[in-house]
PDB file of N, H, CA, C and O in Angstrom:
ATOM      1  N   UNK A   1       6.864 -13.566  -6.863  1.00  0.00           N
ATOM      2  CA  UNK A   1       7.454 -12.709  -5.721  1.00  0.00           C
ATOM      3  C   UNK A   1       7.997 -13.919  -4.748  1.00  0.00           C
ATOM      4  O   UNK A   1       7.423 -14.995  -4.582  1.00  0.00           O
ATOM      5  N   UNK A   2       9.254 -13.494  -4.131  1.00  0.00           N
ATOM      6  H   UNK A   2       9.720 -12.620  -4.266  1.00  0.00           H
ATOM      7  CA  UNK A   2       9.748 -14.518  -3.330  1.00  0.00           C
ATOM      8  C   UNK A   2       9.152 -14.361  -1.929  1.00  0.00           C
ATOM      9  O   UNK A   2       9.304 -13.304  -1.317  1.00  0.00           O
ATOM     10  N   UNK A   3       8.479 -15.391  -1.410  1.00  0.00           N
ATOM     11  H   UNK A   3       8.356 -16.250  -1.907  1.00  0.00           H
ATOM     12  CA  UNK A   3       7.895 -15.445  -0.173  1.00  0.00           C
ATOM     13  C   UNK A   3       8.732 -15.210   0.886  1.00  0.00           C
ATOM     14  O   UNK A   3       8.359 -14.409   1.744  1.00  0.00           O
ATOM     15  N   UNK A   4       9.835 -15.776   0.993  1.00  0.00           N
ATOM     16  H   UNK A   4      10.138 -16.426   0.296  1.00  0.00           H
ATOM     17  CA  UNK A   4      10.853 -15.631   2.166  1.00  0.00           C
ATOM     18  C   UNK A   4      11.421 -14.229   2.064  1.00  0.00           C
ATOM     19  O   UNK A   4      11.797 -13.693   3.106  1.00  0.00           O
ATOM     20  N   UNK A   5      11.513 -13.643   1.022  1.00  0.00           N
ATOM     21  H   UNK A   5      11.208 -14.078   0.175  1.00  0.00           H
ATOM     22  CA  UNK A   5      11.940 -12.145   1.003  1.00  0.00           C
ATOM     23  C   UNK A   5      10.913 -11.326   1.547  1.00  0.00           C
ATOM     24  O   UNK A   5      11.207 -10.486   2.398  1.00  0.00           O
ATOM     25  N   UNK A   6       9.590 -11.489   1.104  1.00  0.00           N
ATOM     26  H   UNK A   6       9.351 -12.171   0.413  1.00  0.00           H
ATOM     27  CA  UNK A   6       8.615 -10.703   1.491  1.00  0.00           C
ATOM     28  C   UNK A   6       8.377 -10.798   3.147  1.00  0.00           C
ATOM     29  O   UNK A   6       8.123  -9.796   3.816  1.00  0.00           O
ATOM     30  N   UNK A   7       8.490 -12.087   3.690  1.00  0.00           N
ATOM     31  H   UNK A   7       8.697 -12.901   3.147  1.00  0.00           H
ATOM     32  CA  UNK A   7       8.330 -12.239   5.035  1.00  0.00           C
ATOM     33  C   UNK A   7       9.451 -11.414   5.714  1.00  0.00           C
ATOM     34  O   UNK A   7       9.187 -10.853   6.778  1.00  0.00           O
ATOM     35  N   UNK A   8      10.592 -11.312   5.210  1.00  0.00           N
ATOM     36  H   UNK A   8      10.806 -11.767   4.346  1.00  0.00           H
ATOM     37  CA  UNK A   8      11.633 -10.614   5.863  1.00  0.00           C
ATOM     38  C   UNK A   8      11.362  -9.055   5.833  1.00  0.00           C
ATOM     39  O   UNK A   8      11.684  -8.314   6.762  1.00  0.00           O
ATOM     40  N   UNK A   9      10.795  -8.671   4.783  1.00  0.00           N
ATOM     41  H   UNK A   9      10.533  -9.272   4.028  1.00  0.00           H
ATOM     42  CA  UNK A   9      10.297  -7.233   4.785  1.00  0.00           C
ATOM     43  C   UNK A   9       9.214  -6.843   5.615  1.00  0.00           C
ATOM     44  O   UNK A   9       9.092  -5.687   6.019  1.00  0.00           O
ATOM     45  N   UNK A  10       8.370  -7.822   5.904  1.00  0.00           N
ATOM     46  H   UNK A  10       8.469  -8.762   5.576  1.00  0.00           H
ATOM     47  CA  UNK A  10       7.235  -7.551   6.717  1.00  0.00           C
ATOM     48  C   UNK A  10       7.436  -8.274   8.129  1.00  0.00           C
ATOM     49  O   UNK A  10       6.608  -9.069   8.574  1.00  0.00           O
ATOM     50  N   UNK A  11       8.415  -7.983   8.676  1.00  0.00           N
ATOM     51  H   UNK A  11       9.087  -7.338   8.314  1.00  0.00           H
ATOM     52  CA  UNK A  11       8.749  -8.467  10.110  1.00  0.00           C
ATOM     53  C   UNK A  11       7.644  -8.061  10.984  1.00  0.00           C
ATOM     54  O   UNK A  11       7.312  -6.892  11.182  1.00  0.00           O
ATOM     55  N   UNK A  12       7.068  -9.151  11.517  1.00  0.00           N
ATOM     56  H   UNK A  12       7.337 -10.101  11.356  1.00  0.00           H
ATOM     57  CA  UNK A  12       5.846  -8.862  12.571  1.00  0.00           C
ATOM     58  C   UNK A  12       6.141  -8.158  13.780  1.00  0.00           C
ATOM     59  O   UNK A  12       5.233  -7.588  14.383  1.00  0.00           O
ATOM     60  N   UNK A  13       7.470  -8.138  14.247  1.00  0.00           N
ATOM     61  H   UNK A  13       8.208  -8.601  13.757  1.00  0.00           H
ATOM     62  CA  UNK A  13       7.847  -7.379  15.529  1.00  0.00           C
ATOM     63  C   UNK A  13       8.017  -6.012  15.127  1.00  0.00           C
ATOM     64  O   UNK A  13       7.668  -5.127  15.909  1.00  0.00           O
ATOM     65  N   UNK A  14       8.537  -5.707  13.941  1.00  0.00           N
ATOM     66  H   UNK A  14       8.820  -6.425  13.306  1.00  0.00           H
ATOM     67  CA  UNK A  14       8.758  -4.339  13.407  1.00  0.00           C
ATOM     68  C   UNK A  14       7.466  -3.683  13.153  1.00  0.00           C
ATOM     69  O   UNK A  14       7.262  -2.507  13.455  1.00  0.00           O
ATOM     70  N   UNK A  15       6.526  -4.505  12.552  1.00  0.00           N
ATOM     71  H   UNK A  15       6.691  -5.460  12.307  1.00  0.00           H
ATOM     72  CA  UNK A  15       5.096  -3.839  12.285  1.00  0.00           C
ATOM     73  C   UNK A  15       4.263  -3.608  13.492  1.00  0.00           C
ATOM     74  O   UNK A  15       3.414  -2.717  13.504  1.00  0.00           O
ATOM     75  N   UNK A  16       4.512  -4.491  14.643  1.00  0.00           N
ATOM     76  H   UNK A  16       5.202  -5.215  14.633  1.00  0.00           H
ATOM     77  CA  UNK A  16       4.071  -4.190  15.855  1.00  0.00           C
ATOM     78  C   UNK A  16       4.265  -2.795  16.410  1.00  0.00           C
ATOM     79  O   UNK A  16       3.410  -2.005  16.809  1.00  0.00           O
ATOM     80  N   UNK A  17       5.757  -2.652  16.338  1.00  0.00           N
ATOM     81  H   UNK A  17       6.452  -3.294  16.014  1.00  0.00           H
ATOM     82  CA  UNK A  17       6.376  -1.504  16.994  1.00  0.00           C
ATOM     83  C   UNK A  17       5.794  -0.349  16.206  1.00  0.00           C
ATOM     84  O   UNK A  17       5.427   0.684  16.766  1.00  0.00           O
ATOM     85  N   UNK A  18       5.719  -0.529  14.964  1.00  0.00           N
ATOM     86  H   UNK A  18       6.018  -1.368  14.509  1.00  0.00           H
ATOM     87  CA  UNK A  18       5.032   0.764  14.042  1.00  0.00           C
ATOM     88  C   UNK A  18       3.654   1.044  14.739  1.00  0.00           C
ATOM     89  O   UNK A  18       3.375   2.150  15.202  1.00  0.00           O
ATOM     90  N   UNK A  19       2.925   0.109  14.773  1.00  0.00           N
ATOM     91  H   UNK A  19       3.151  -0.790  14.397  1.00  0.00           H
ATOM     92  CA  UNK A  19       1.568   0.010  15.087  1.00  0.00           C
ATOM     93  C   UNK A  19       1.317   0.926  16.518  1.00  0.00           C
ATOM     94  O   UNK A  19       0.485   1.823  16.654  1.00  0.00           O
ATOM     95  N   UNK A  20       2.161   0.491  17.404  1.00  0.00           N
ATOM     96  H   UNK A  20       2.836  -0.237  17.293  1.00  0.00           H
ATOM     97  CA  UNK A  20       2.050   1.107  18.677  1.00  0.00           C
ATOM     98  C   UNK A  20       2.619   2.620  18.605  1.00  0.00           C
ATOM     99  O   UNK A  20       2.077   3.522  19.244  1.00  0.00           O
ATOM    100  N   UNK A  21       3.706   2.826  17.816  1.00  0.00           N
ATOM    101  H   UNK A  21       4.146   2.093  17.297  1.00  0.00           H
ATOM    102  CA  UNK A  21       4.323   4.072  17.789  1.00  0.00           C
ATOM    103  C   UNK A  21       3.463   5.194  17.199  1.00  0.00           C
ATOM    104  O   UNK A  21       3.456   6.325  17.686  1.00  0.00           O
ATOM    105  N   UNK A  22       2.655   4.799  16.012  1.00  0.00           N
ATOM    106  H   UNK A  22       2.660   3.881  15.617  1.00  0.00           H
ATOM    107  CA  UNK A  22       1.908   5.724  15.293  1.00  0.00           C
ATOM    108  C   UNK A  22       0.360   5.448  15.622  1.00  0.00           C
ATOM    109  O   UNK A  22      -0.484   5.834  14.814  1.00  0.00           O
ATOM    110  N   UNK A  23       0.012   4.844  16.692  1.00  0.00           N
ATOM    111  H   UNK A  23       0.698   4.530  17.348  1.00  0.00           H
ATOM    112  CA  UNK A  23      -1.364   4.559  16.967  1.00  0.00           C
ATOM    113  C   UNK A  23      -2.235   5.966  16.937  1.00  0.00           C
ATOM    114  O   UNK A  23      -3.187   6.145  16.178  1.00  0.00           O
ATOM    115  N   UNK A  24      -1.739   6.943  17.903  1.00  0.00           N
ATOM    116  H   UNK A  24      -0.966   6.798  18.520  1.00  0.00           H
ATOM    117  CA  UNK A  24      -2.464   8.120  18.123  1.00  0.00           C
ATOM    118  C   UNK A  24      -2.465   8.948  16.819  1.00  0.00           C
ATOM    119  O   UNK A  24      -3.508   9.548  16.558  1.00  0.00           O
ATOM    120  N   UNK A  25      -1.495   9.045  16.029  1.00  0.00           N
ATOM    121  H   UNK A  25      -0.648   8.557  16.241  1.00  0.00           H
ATOM    122  CA  UNK A  25      -1.344   9.610  14.983  1.00  0.00           C
ATOM    123  C   UNK A  25      -2.388   9.192  13.885  1.00  0.00           C
ATOM    124  O   UNK A  25      -2.921  10.004  13.129  1.00  0.00           O
ATOM    125  N   UNK A  26      -2.621   7.847  13.878  1.00  0.00           N
ATOM    126  H   UNK A  26      -2.188   7.187  14.492  1.00  0.00           H
ATOM    127  CA  UNK A  26      -3.560   7.277  12.936  1.00  0.00           C
ATOM    128  C   UNK A  26      -4.980   7.534  13.385  1.00  0.00           C
ATOM    129  O   UNK A  26      -5.833   7.865  12.562  1.00  0.00           O
ATOM    130  N   UNK A  27      -5.232   7.404  14.555  1.00  0.00           N
ATOM    131  H   UNK A  27      -4.539   7.136  15.223  1.00  0.00           H
ATOM    132  CA  UNK A  27      -6.798   7.653  14.962  1.00  0.00           C
ATOM    133  C   UNK A  27      -7.119   9.102  14.947  1.00  0.00           C
ATOM    134  O   UNK A  27      -8.273   9.463  14.714  1.00  0.00           O
ATOM    135  N   UNK A  28      -6.159   9.964  15.184  1.00  0.00           N
ATOM    136  H   UNK A  28      -5.222   9.671  15.373  1.00  0.00           H
ATOM    137  CA  UNK A  28      -6.427  11.406  15.011  1.00  0.00           C
ATOM    138  C   UNK A  28      -6.372  12.074  13.616  1.00  0.00           C
ATOM    139  O   UNK A  28      -6.675  13.259  13.483  1.00  0.00           O
ATOM    140  N   UNK A  29      -5.999  11.337  12.629  1.00  0.00           N
ATOM    141  H   UNK A  29      -5.752  10.374  12.737  1.00  0.00           H
ATOM    142  CA  UNK A  29      -5.824  11.797  11.222  1.00  0.00           C
ATOM    143  C   UNK A  29      -7.209  12.173  10.859  1.00  0.00           C
ATOM    144  O   UNK A  29      -8.181  11.574  11.321  1.00  0.00           O
ATOM    145  N   UNK A  30      -7.304  13.185  10.015  1.00  0.00           N
ATOM    146  H   UNK A  30      -6.515  13.671   9.640  1.00  0.00           H
ATOM    147  CA  UNK A  30      -8.404  13.837   9.240  1.00  0.00           C
ATOM    148  C   UNK A  30      -8.360  13.697   7.845  1.00  0.00           C
ATOM    149  O   UNK A  30      -7.271  13.775   7.276  1.00  0.00           O
ATOM    150  N   UNK A  31      -9.406  13.499   7.206  1.00  0.00           N
ATOM    151  H   UNK A  31     -10.291  13.435   7.668  1.00  0.00           H
ATOM    152  CA  UNK A  31     -10.795  13.527   7.636  1.00  0.00           C
ATOM    153  C   UNK A  31     -11.235  12.142   8.153  1.00  0.00           C
ATOM    154  O   UNK A  31     -12.403  12.009   8.518  1.00  0.00           O
ATOM    155  N   UNK A  32     -10.460  11.202   8.202  1.00  0.00           N
ATOM    156  H   UNK A  32      -9.511  11.311   7.906  1.00  0.00           H
ATOM    157  CA  UNK A  32     -10.728   9.820   8.654  1.00  0.00           C
ATOM    158  C   UNK A  32      -9.267   9.119   8.998  1.00  0.00           C
ATOM    159  O   UNK A  32      -8.187   9.463   8.517  1.00  0.00           O
ATOM    160  N   UNK A  33      -9.498   8.050   9.948  1.00  0.00           N
ATOM    161  H   UNK A  33     -10.375   7.771  10.339  1.00  0.00           H
ATOM    162  CA  UNK A  33      -8.098   7.554  10.528  1.00  0.00           C
ATOM    163  C   UNK A  33      -7.385   6.851   9.187  1.00  0.00           C
ATOM    164  O   UNK A  33      -7.933   6.038   8.443  1.00  0.00           O
ATOM    165  N   UNK A  34      -6.112   7.336   9.077  1.00  0.00           N
ATOM    166  H   UNK A  34      -5.667   7.996   9.682  1.00  0.00           H
ATOM    167  CA  UNK A  34      -5.253   6.834   8.218  1.00  0.00           C
ATOM    168  C   UNK A  34      -3.813   7.312   8.454  1.00  0.00           C
ATOM    169  O   UNK A  34      -3.632   8.306   9.157  1.00  0.00           O
ATOM    170  N   UNK A  35      -2.841   6.697   7.937  1.00  0.00           N
ATOM    171  H   UNK A  35      -2.988   5.889   7.366  1.00  0.00           H
ATOM    172  CA  UNK A  35      -1.389   6.949   8.123  1.00  0.00           C
ATOM    173  C   UNK A  35      -0.705   6.623   6.666  1.00  0.00           C
ATOM    174  O   UNK A  35      -1.146   5.819   5.844  1.00  0.00           O
ATOM    175  N   UNK A  36       0.416   7.392   6.541  1.00  0.00           N
ATOM    176  H   UNK A  36       0.774   8.045   7.208  1.00  0.00           H
ATOM    177  CA  UNK A  36       1.294   7.222   5.346  1.00  0.00           C
ATOM    178  C   UNK A  36       2.664   6.960   5.865  1.00  0.00           C
ATOM    179  O   UNK A  36       3.182   7.710   6.693  1.00  0.00           O
ATOM    180  N   UNK A  37       3.308   5.810   5.346  1.00  0.00           N
ATOM    181  H   UNK A  37       2.886   5.201   4.674  1.00  0.00           H
ATOM    182  CA  UNK A  37       4.628   5.370   5.749  1.00  0.00           C
ATOM    183  C   UNK A  37       5.532   5.590   4.499  1.00  0.00           C
ATOM    184  O   UNK A  37       5.318   4.842   3.544  1.00  0.00           O
ATOM    185  N   UNK A  38       6.465   6.476   4.394  1.00  0.00           N
ATOM    186  H   UNK A  38       6.638   7.084   5.169  1.00  0.00           H
ATOM    187  CA  UNK A  38       7.326   6.597   3.276  1.00  0.00           C
ATOM    188  C   UNK A  38       8.391   5.456   3.364  1.00  0.00           C
ATOM    189  O   UNK A  38       8.948   5.106   4.403  1.00  0.00           O
ATOM    190  N   UNK A  39       8.597   4.910   2.079  1.00  0.00           N
ATOM    191  H   UNK A  39       8.144   5.195   1.234  1.00  0.00           H
ATOM    192  CA  UNK A  39       9.517   3.893   1.984  1.00  0.00           C
ATOM    193  C   UNK A  39       9.203   2.698   2.901  1.00  0.00           C
ATOM    194  O   UNK A  39      10.114   2.183   3.549  1.00  0.00           O
ATOM    195  N   UNK A  40       7.975   2.255   2.971  1.00  0.00           N
ATOM    196  H   UNK A  40       7.235   2.673   2.444  1.00  0.00           H
ATOM    197  CA  UNK A  40       7.535   1.242   3.739  1.00  0.00           C
ATOM    198  C   UNK A  40       8.080  -0.156   3.255  1.00  0.00           C
ATOM    199  O   UNK A  40       8.511  -0.987   4.054  1.00  0.00           O
ATOM    200  N   UNK A  41       8.039  -0.333   2.063  1.00  0.00           N
ATOM    201  H   UNK A  41       7.689   0.342   1.414  1.00  0.00           H
ATOM    202  CA  UNK A  41       8.571  -1.523   1.360  1.00  0.00           C
ATOM    203  C   UNK A  41       9.806  -1.241   0.563  1.00  0.00           C
ATOM    204  O   UNK A  41       9.932  -0.112   0.090  1.00  0.00           O
ATOM    205  N   UNK A  42      10.680  -2.096   0.372  1.00  0.00           N
ATOM    206  H   UNK A  42      10.578  -3.014   0.756  1.00  0.00           H
ATOM    207  CA  UNK A  42      11.811  -2.001  -0.398  1.00  0.00           C
ATOM    208  C   UNK A  42      11.418  -2.059  -1.914  1.00  0.00           C
ATOM    209  O   UNK A  42      10.575  -2.833  -2.368  1.00  0.00           O
ATOM    210  N   UNK A  43      12.092  -1.198  -2.597  1.00  0.00           N
ATOM    211  H   UNK A  43      12.777  -0.570  -2.228  1.00  0.00           H
ATOM    212  CA  UNK A  43      11.896  -0.876  -4.036  1.00  0.00           C
ATOM    213  C   UNK A  43      11.671  -2.177  -4.817  1.00  0.00           C
ATOM    214  O   UNK A  43      10.724  -2.220  -5.603  1.00  0.00           O
ATOM    215  N   UNK A  44      12.456  -3.219  -4.662  1.00  0.00           N
ATOM    216  H   UNK A  44      13.225  -3.183  -4.024  1.00  0.00           H
ATOM    217  CA  UNK A  44      12.282  -4.487  -5.430  1.00  0.00           C
ATOM    218  C   UNK A  44      11.050  -5.194  -5.112  1.00  0.00           C
ATOM    219  O   UNK A  44      10.532  -5.951  -5.932  1.00  0.00           O
ATOM    220  N   UNK A  45      10.552  -4.977  -3.942  1.00  0.00           N
ATOM    221  H   UNK A  45      10.973  -4.362  -3.276  1.00  0.00           H
ATOM    222  CA  UNK A  45       9.160  -5.693  -3.560  1.00  0.00           C
ATOM    223  C   UNK A  45       8.122  -4.865  -4.280  1.00  0.00           C
ATOM    224  O   UNK A  45       7.200  -5.507  -4.782  1.00  0.00           O
ATOM    225  N   UNK A  46       8.110  -3.558  -4.417  1.00  0.00           N
ATOM    226  H   UNK A  46       8.859  -3.036  -4.009  1.00  0.00           H
ATOM    227  CA  UNK A  46       7.224  -2.701  -5.066  1.00  0.00           C
ATOM    228  C   UNK A  46       7.221  -3.040  -6.540  1.00  0.00           C
ATOM    229  O   UNK A  46       6.151  -3.140  -7.140  1.00  0.00           O
ATOM    230  N   UNK A  47       8.415  -3.223  -7.159  1.00  0.00           N
ATOM    231  H   UNK A  47       9.284  -3.142  -6.671  1.00  0.00           H
ATOM    232  CA  UNK A  47       8.606  -3.611  -8.492  1.00  0.00           C
ATOM    233  C   UNK A  47       7.828  -5.059  -8.767  1.00  0.00           C
ATOM    234  O   UNK A  47       7.133  -5.218  -9.770  1.00  0.00           O
ATOM    235  N   UNK A  48       7.964  -5.781  -8.067  1.00  0.00           N
ATOM    236  H   UNK A  48       8.529  -5.652  -7.252  1.00  0.00           H
ATOM    237  CA  UNK A  48       7.234  -7.123  -8.086  1.00  0.00           C
ATOM    238  C   UNK A  48       5.787  -7.003  -8.143  1.00  0.00           C
ATOM    239  O   UNK A  48       5.098  -7.627  -8.950  1.00  0.00           O
ATOM    240  N   UNK A  49       5.282  -6.098  -7.173  1.00  0.00           N
ATOM    241  H   UNK A  49       5.842  -5.591  -6.517  1.00  0.00           H
ATOM    242  CA  UNK A  49       3.878  -5.866  -6.988  1.00  0.00           C
ATOM    243  C   UNK A  49       3.265  -5.156  -8.191  1.00  0.00           C
ATOM    244  O   UNK A  49       2.127  -5.452  -8.556  1.00  0.00           O
ATOM    245  N   UNK A  50       3.990  -4.226  -8.818  1.00  0.00           N
ATOM    246  H   UNK A  50       4.914  -3.986  -8.521  1.00  0.00           H
ATOM    247  CA  UNK A  50       3.584  -3.569  -9.978  1.00  0.00           C
ATOM    248  C   UNK A  50       3.442  -4.461 -11.165  1.00  0.00           C
ATOM    249  O   UNK A  50       2.514  -4.267 -11.950  1.00  0.00           O
ATOM    250  N   UNK A  51       4.310  -5.439 -11.354  1.00  0.00           N
ATOM    251  H   UNK A  51       5.065  -5.598 -10.716  1.00  0.00           H
ATOM    252  CA  UNK A  51       4.200  -6.482 -12.478  1.00  0.00           C
ATOM    253  C   UNK A  51       2.805  -7.164 -12.354  1.00  0.00           C
ATOM    254  O   UNK A  51       2.293  -7.613 -13.380  1.00  0.00           O
ATOM    255  N   UNK A  52       2.203  -7.262 -11.238  1.00  0.00           N
ATOM    256  H   UNK A  52       2.619  -6.897 -10.405  1.00  0.00           H
ATOM    257  CA  UNK A  52       1.025  -8.062 -11.064  1.00  0.00           C
ATOM    258  C   UNK A  52      -0.265  -7.360 -11.493  1.00  0.00           C
ATOM    259  O   UNK A  52      -1.345  -7.947 -11.558  1.00  0.00           O
ATOM    260  N   UNK A  53      -0.076  -5.991 -11.799  1.00  0.00           N
ATOM    261  H   UNK A  53       0.802  -5.514 -11.746  1.00  0.00           H
ATOM    262  CA  UNK A  53      -1.037  -5.043 -12.427  1.00  0.00           C
ATOM    263  C   UNK A  53      -0.922  -4.831 -13.678  1.00  0.00           C
ATOM    264  O   UNK A  53       0.204  -4.746 -14.168  1.00  0.00           O
ATOM    265  N   UNK A  54      -2.110  -4.696 -14.490  1.00  0.00           N
ATOM    266  H   UNK A  54      -3.025  -4.765 -14.092  1.00  0.00           H
ATOM    267  CA  UNK A  54      -2.013  -4.225 -15.879  1.00  0.00           C
ATOM    268  C   UNK A  54      -1.547  -2.808 -15.992  1.00  0.00           C
ATOM    269  O   UNK A  54      -1.753  -1.940 -15.144  1.00  0.00           O
ATOM    270  N   UNK A  55      -0.830  -2.639 -17.237  1.00  0.00           N
ATOM    271  H   UNK A  55      -0.662  -3.344 -17.926  1.00  0.00           H
ATOM    272  CA  UNK A  55      -0.369  -1.230 -17.606  1.00  0.00           C
ATOM    273  C   UNK A  55      -1.751  -0.408 -17.801  1.00  0.00           C
ATOM    274  O   UNK A  55      -2.725  -0.867 -18.398  1.00  0.00           O
ATOM    275  N   UNK A  56      -1.692   0.771 -17.257  1.00  0.00           N
ATOM    276  H   UNK A  56      -0.901   1.144 -16.772  1.00  0.00           H
ATOM    277  CA  UNK A  56      -2.901   1.592 -17.411  1.00  0.00           C
ATOM    278  C   UNK A  56      -3.117   2.027 -18.805  1.00  0.00           C
ATOM    279  O   UNK A  56      -4.091   2.732 -19.068  1.00  0.00           O
ATOM    280  N   UNK A  57      -2.353   1.690 -19.642  1.00  0.00           N
ATOM    281  H   UNK A  57      -1.562   1.117 -19.428  1.00  0.00           H
ATOM    282  CA  UNK A  57      -2.590   1.993 -21.054  1.00  0.00           C
ATOM    283  C   UNK A  57      -3.108   0.638 -21.915  1.00  0.00           C
ATOM    284  O   UNK A  57      -3.327   0.604 -23.126  1.00  0.00           O
ATOM    285  N   UNK A  58      -3.223  -0.324 -21.078  1.00  0.00           N
ATOM    286  H   UNK A  58      -3.045  -0.297 -20.095  1.00  0.00           H
ATOM    287  CA  UNK A  58      -3.519  -1.608 -21.790  1.00  0.00           C
ATOM    288  C   UNK A  58      -5.052  -1.566 -22.031  1.00  0.00           C
ATOM    289  O   UNK A  58      -5.807  -0.858 -21.364  1.00  0.00           O
ATOM    290  N   UNK A  59      -5.436  -2.355 -23.003  1.00  0.00           N
ATOM    291  H   UNK A  59      -4.823  -2.930 -23.544  1.00  0.00           H
ATOM    292  CA  UNK A  59      -6.921  -2.363 -23.266  1.00  0.00           C
ATOM    293  C   UNK A  59      -7.595  -3.023 -22.279  1.00  0.00           C
ATOM    294  O   UNK A  59      -7.115  -4.017 -21.734  1.00  0.00           O
ATOM    295  N   UNK A  60      -8.821  -2.499 -21.952  1.00  0.00           N
ATOM    296  H   UNK A  60      -9.211  -1.691 -22.395  1.00  0.00           H
ATOM    297  CA  UNK A  60      -9.613  -2.986 -20.916  1.00  0.00           C
ATOM    298  C   UNK A  60      -9.306  -2.408 -19.496  1.00  0.00           C
ATOM    299  O   UNK A  60      -9.892  -2.891 -18.527  1.00  0.00           O
ATOM    300  N   UNK A  61      -8.438  -1.424 -19.344  1.00  0.00           N
ATOM    301  H   UNK A  61      -7.962  -1.032 -20.131  1.00  0.00           H
ATOM    302  CA  UNK A  61      -8.151  -0.884 -18.192  1.00  0.00           C
ATOM    303  C   UNK A  61      -9.580  -0.096 -17.748  1.00  0.00           C
ATOM    304  O   UNK A  61     -10.388   0.365 -18.554  1.00  0.00           O
ATOM    305  N   UNK A  62      -9.677  -0.060 -16.551  1.00  0.00           N
ATOM    306  H   UNK A  62      -9.021  -0.434 -15.896  1.00  0.00           H
ATOM    307  CA  UNK A  62     -11.028   0.483 -16.019  1.00  0.00           C
ATOM    308  C   UNK A  62     -10.947   2.049 -16.215  1.00  0.00           C
ATOM    309  O   UNK A  62     -10.027   2.791 -15.871  1.00  0.00           O
ATOM    310  N   UNK A  63     -12.115   2.370 -16.843  1.00  0.00           N
ATOM    311  H   UNK A  63     -12.863   1.768 -17.123  1.00  0.00           H
ATOM    312  CA  UNK A  63     -12.231   3.872 -17.148  1.00  0.00           C
ATOM    313  C   UNK A  63     -13.540   4.213 -16.556  1.00  0.00           C
ATOM    314  O   UNK A  63     -14.483   3.421 -16.580  1.00  0.00           O
ATOM    315  N   UNK A  64     -13.610   5.510 -15.970  1.00  0.00           N
ATOM    316  H   UNK A  64     -12.845   6.153 -15.951  1.00  0.00           H
ATOM    317  CA  UNK A  64     -14.963   5.999 -15.436  1.00  0.00           C
ATOM    318  C   UNK A  64     -15.781   6.508 -16.570  1.00  0.00           C
ATOM    319  O   UNK A  64     -15.328   7.306 -17.390  1.00  0.00           O
ATOM    320  N   UNK A  65     -16.950   6.054 -16.602  1.00  0.00           N
ATOM    321  H   UNK A  65     -17.318   5.406 -15.935  1.00  0.00           H
ATOM    322  CA  UNK A  65     -18.013   6.541 -17.509  1.00  0.00           C
ATOM    323  C   UNK A  65     -18.829   7.620 -17.152  1.00  0.00           C
ATOM    324  O   UNK A  65     -19.372   8.308 -18.017  1.00  0.00           O
ATOM    325  N   UNK A  66     -18.987   7.866 -15.742  1.00  0.00           N
ATOM    326  H   UNK A  66     -18.547   7.307 -15.040  1.00  0.00           H
ATOM    327  CA  UNK A  66     -19.706   8.892 -15.114  1.00  0.00           C
ATOM    328  C   UNK A  66     -19.126   9.529 -13.908  1.00  0.00           C
ATOM    329  O   UNK A  66     -18.363   8.898 -13.177  1.00  0.00           O
ATOM    330  N   UNK A  67     -19.474  10.805 -13.667  1.00  0.00           N
ATOM    331  H   UNK A  67     -20.094  11.317 -14.260  1.00  0.00           H
ATOM    332  CA  UNK A  67     -18.769  11.442 -12.578  1.00  0.00           C
ATOM    333  C   UNK A  67     -19.051  10.611 -11.237  1.00  0.00           C
ATOM    334  O   UNK A  67     -18.180  10.513 -10.372  1.00  0.00           O
ATOM    335  N   UNK A  68     -20.358   9.997 -11.106  1.00  0.00           N
ATOM    336  H   UNK A  68     -21.065  10.077 -11.808  1.00  0.00           H
ATOM    337  CA  UNK A  68     -20.582   9.285  -9.779  1.00  0.00           C
ATOM    338  C   UNK A  68     -19.733   7.988  -9.578  1.00  0.00           C
ATOM    339  O   UNK A  68     -19.512   7.520  -8.461  1.00  0.00           O
ATOM    340  N   UNK A  69     -19.274   7.442 -10.743  1.00  0.00           N
ATOM    341  H   UNK A  69     -19.453   7.821 -11.650  1.00  0.00           H
ATOM    342  CA  UNK A  69     -18.464   6.261 -10.721  1.00  0.00           C
ATOM    343  C   UNK A  69     -16.993   6.519  -9.937  1.00  0.00           C
ATOM    344  O   UNK A  69     -16.303   5.569  -9.565  1.00  0.00           O
ATOM    345  N   UNK A  70     -16.623   7.841  -9.745  1.00  0.00           N
ATOM    346  H   UNK A  70     -17.183   8.613 -10.047  1.00  0.00           H
ATOM    347  CA  UNK A  70     -15.351   8.104  -9.294  1.00  0.00           C
ATOM    348  C   UNK A  70     -15.335   8.123  -7.771  1.00  0.00           C
ATOM    349  O   UNK A  70     -14.296   8.097  -7.112  1.00  0.00           O
ATOM    350  N   UNK A  71     -16.585   8.171  -7.250  1.00  0.00           N
ATOM    351  H   UNK A  71     -17.430   8.191  -7.785  1.00  0.00           H
ATOM    352  CA  UNK A  71     -16.725   8.295  -5.817  1.00  0.00           C
ATOM    353  C   UNK A  71     -16.747   6.938  -5.167  1.00  0.00           C
ATOM    354  O   UNK A  71     -16.860   6.840  -3.945  1.00  0.00           O
TER     355      UNK A  71
END
């Protein structure tokens, strides 16, 4: 992944603005504090991230053996 490109995508000032803008929405979310941002990262960045993870069909992909492991 290109570090300079990622730094451009994750502009600190822009992230700070988002944090202030959505602070109340985040802390009031139910059942726990969270927030969802659509299109937060450019598609090219996401494609590079996905390349770092194994294919879910690959041998050794984590599978749950018991119901309690899913929680």
